[in-house]
N, C-alpha and C positions, 0 to 999 in steps of 0.2 A: 249649666247647657251652653252650649255657642251662641254667639249672636246671630243674627240671620243674614249677616253679609259674611260672614264665615262659614255659615250652612249655603249658602250657595256657591260659593268659589269652590268650598272644597265637592258639592255637589255634582258641577258641572267636571272637575277631574276624575270623581269616583265611577260617574256614567260612560267614560271614553271606551268606545267600540273599538277592540284589537282590531277587528275586521274592516275598519273604513280607514283608506288612507288618510282620510283628513278631514274636518269637521268644524265649524264656526257658528256660534249661539251670541245673540244681541238681545237686549231687553231693555226696556226702561218704563215706570211708572210712577205716578204719584201715589204718595203713602201717606193717609190721613191716619193718626192713631192717637187714643186716649191718654197714652203714657208711654210716650217714646223711650224715655229714659230709665224704664222700670223700676221705678221708686214707690213708696208705700204712700197710700193715701191718709193714716194714721196724721193726729195732729198734736200726738204725745205718745212717747217711748218711755219704759220705766230701764234706767241706769243703776244697776245695786240698789233697786228697790227706790229710788228717787226721780222725780218724774221731770222730764224734761222735753219743753216743746218745740216742736220741729217748725221753721220759717217755712215761707213759701217756696224757696230752690230748692230745699231738701224735701219737697214733696212730690208727689203724681202731678202733672200736666202734660197737656195735650198738644198736638203739633203736627204739623204737614210736612212731611220730609218727600225727598224726589230719590228713587231708587233706582239705579242703573249697574247692568252687568255685562261683561261681555268675555267670552273664552273662546278660546282655537286650541286644536291640536293637530300635528304632522305627524304621521307614521310611516315612515321610509322604507320599503323593502331591502332587505338583507339579505335574505334567502327565503325560499317559496312559503318557509313556517316562519320565519322569525323578520320582528319589525322593529325597527328602530321606535321610541316614544318621545318627540318633542310637547309640550303642552301647556296653555299658562291660563288664567283666569281671574279676573276683578272684580269686585264688586264695590259698590257706597252707598251710603245712605248720608245724604245733604239734608242740611235744615237751614232754615233762617237765622237761628241759633246756632252760631259755628262749631259751639263746646260740643254740643249733639253728635257733630259728623263722626261716622266711622266706614275707614275705609279699606279693603282688605287687598293683597295679589299674593299670589300661589304660581310656582312653575314647579314641573315635573322634568326628569329627562332619565330614560331607561330603557329598558328592553321588554317585548311581549314576544309570547311563544303561542303559536295556532296549534291547536289539534282540533281534529272531527268534531266533538261534542264542545269544546269550549277553547277560554285562553288562559294564559296564566302569564303575566308581567310583574314588574319590580323594577326598581329604579331609587333614585334622592329627589325630596320635594324640597323646595325653599320657600319660604312665604314672610310677607311683613305685616305688620297692622298699625294703620294710625289712629286716635280718638281725637277727636278735639284739634285737628290738624297736627299734633306731636307724634313721634313716634311711642308708637307704645308697646311691641313687640316683636321679636326677630324669631324665625323660627329654621331648622333644618334636621333633616333626618331623613329615613330608609320608607319606602313606602311599597306595597305588595297588592295585588289583586288576582281574582281569579274567579271564572266563571263555567258552571258545568250545565249542561240542559238534558234533564232527565229525558223529557220527551216533547213532542213540536209543541206540547201545552205550556210547561214548568221548566225555569231554570233558578239554579242555585247562584247566587252573588255574594263573594266576601272580600272586603277594602280592610287591610291590618295599616295602620302606618303607627309611627314613631318618631318625636321633633322633641330634639332641645331647643325650647324655648329661652331666651334674655329678655328682660325689661330693664331698659337703660335708666328709668326714673324709679323701679319700684325692684331691687335686686332680692326681696324675700319671695318674690313669685319665680323664680328663675328654676327651673330645672325640667325635667322631660315629661311628656305626655305620650300615652300610648293608648291608641283605640283599636278597636275590632268592632266590624261592623255587618254579620253576615243577613242574608235579605234573602228570602223564596218568593219571587212571582210566578204566580200561576192564569194562566188564560181561561177563563170560563168558556167564551166563546170567542167568535172573532172580533164582537165589539167589546167586550169585558173583560177586566182582568182585577186582580188582590194582587196586592205587594206587603208583605209584612216582612218588619226588621226587626231586628235587635240592637243596639246600641251598649257596649261597654268601654268604659274609659277610666284610665289610671292617671292620675297627674301626682308627680312629685316635685316637692319646692322646698328651698332652702327653708322656708317658713313653716310649719306644720301648716298652722290654721289656712293657709294658701293650697297645700295638697289635698287630695279629693279622692274618692271612686264615684264611679256613676252608672248606674245599670236604665235600658229603658227597651218600650215596646212600643214600636207604631203600627199601624195596618194604614192602607190607602188603598182605595177601589176606584178604579177607571171605567166612565163608562161612555164610550162614541155613540152619539147619536146621527139620521142621517143627513147630510145634507154639510156634515164639518164640524157640528158643536160637539164640546167634550166636557164632560163635568168629570174632577175628582177630588172627593171630599177625605179627608182623612185624620186624624185623632191617635196622638202618644201620649205617652205619661213617663217620666224620667223620674228617677231620685238618686241625688247628691247628699252625701257623705263627708266631711270635710274630715283631716289627720287631725287637727288641733284644735284645740280650743280657742275662739275671738278674745282676745285681751281687754277689750272693753266692755264684754257683755260676759265674760268669763264663762262663755259656752260652746262645746261645737257646734257645729252650725249642720244642720240637716234640713236639704229642702226637699219641697215636692211638687213638681210641675205638671201640668195638665195641659195641651194643647190640642186644638180644634179648629181646622181649615179646610175652606172649599176654594178650589177654584175653575172656572170655566173658560174655556177657548173656543172661540170661531174661525178654524183656518179657513173656511171659503170665505168670509167678509177681509181678503187680504188686500195690501194696494203697497207694491213694490215689494212685496214679499213678507211684509209685516202682517202679523196677526192681532187681533185685540183681543185682550183677556181681563177678566176681572176676578176679584177673590175678597176672601174675608175670613180672618183669624180671630180668634180668643186665645190667651193665654193666662192661667192662674198659676202664678210661684206662692206655695205655703211655704213658710221657715220656722224653725223654732226660736229665730230670732227676728219679731217682727219688723225691725226697718227691713228687711229683706224680704218680705211679705208684699206681693202685686198684684194687678189686673193689668190688663191692656188687650184695648178691642183695636182690632185694625181691618183697613178696608182696601185692595189695590186695584188701580184702572190703569192698566199698560197695553202694550204693545212687544211684540216675541216674532224673531226670527230666526231660524236654524236649515243650515244648508253644509 
């Protein structure tokens, strides 16, 4: 499953509205987590039937991070129904322990076509990710995005991307990643909407153990109260199966992940355009390779601004 910073970065790009000439998003938050490194809480694992004790550095450890993200898009008009697309987004999770830091940045360039009931766009996306201050991966590839409004209350969104990733220090992970993310958004009334998303991903790599297939489903409910408060609970489930056996454990890794989150935003309590928000998340990953089984609780306290 993608990291939280990758989700934020791609989320901004995938939500770009081709009918808006430009948009900017800023967000900052404090993020205490029970297990930010997503490690097992087991003290002992078995390799080839032989028990091994895990030291503290290889096990679950809590921490407080600082999460900051920013994104901007500019869609200049070329003709009445054709727009250029220039966009960039970045996100970073920063900790007192530098080795835990995670930073991602992506940019898009392309074209968008406007229709009466929707939009279609595509182009090229570039991205980089740093872990612990070191370059982890680079990516380049095409993207496509489509939106179709069925009625005043419903619309379909489809995001498709393919990227060739290279990892300077881990060449066995080099290869293509292809993802398809259709989603249906339905407004129950003026204050309530529900969004259903499907996640499909195929990862190819030089070493089969790093290749994988993923399928998942997510549901988000949003409700806006009078006075500016809005609440958005969500739940998602994903299954990932790797393409080849792990040489250490002699098993082909299979993961099942469930994630629950709820966020509350109060736009009426703005200061200089920034609105406060709080959130809670719980993530549980169960793997047939026990060292990859983990749980993580997180709480967000932050501010955000979109214009």
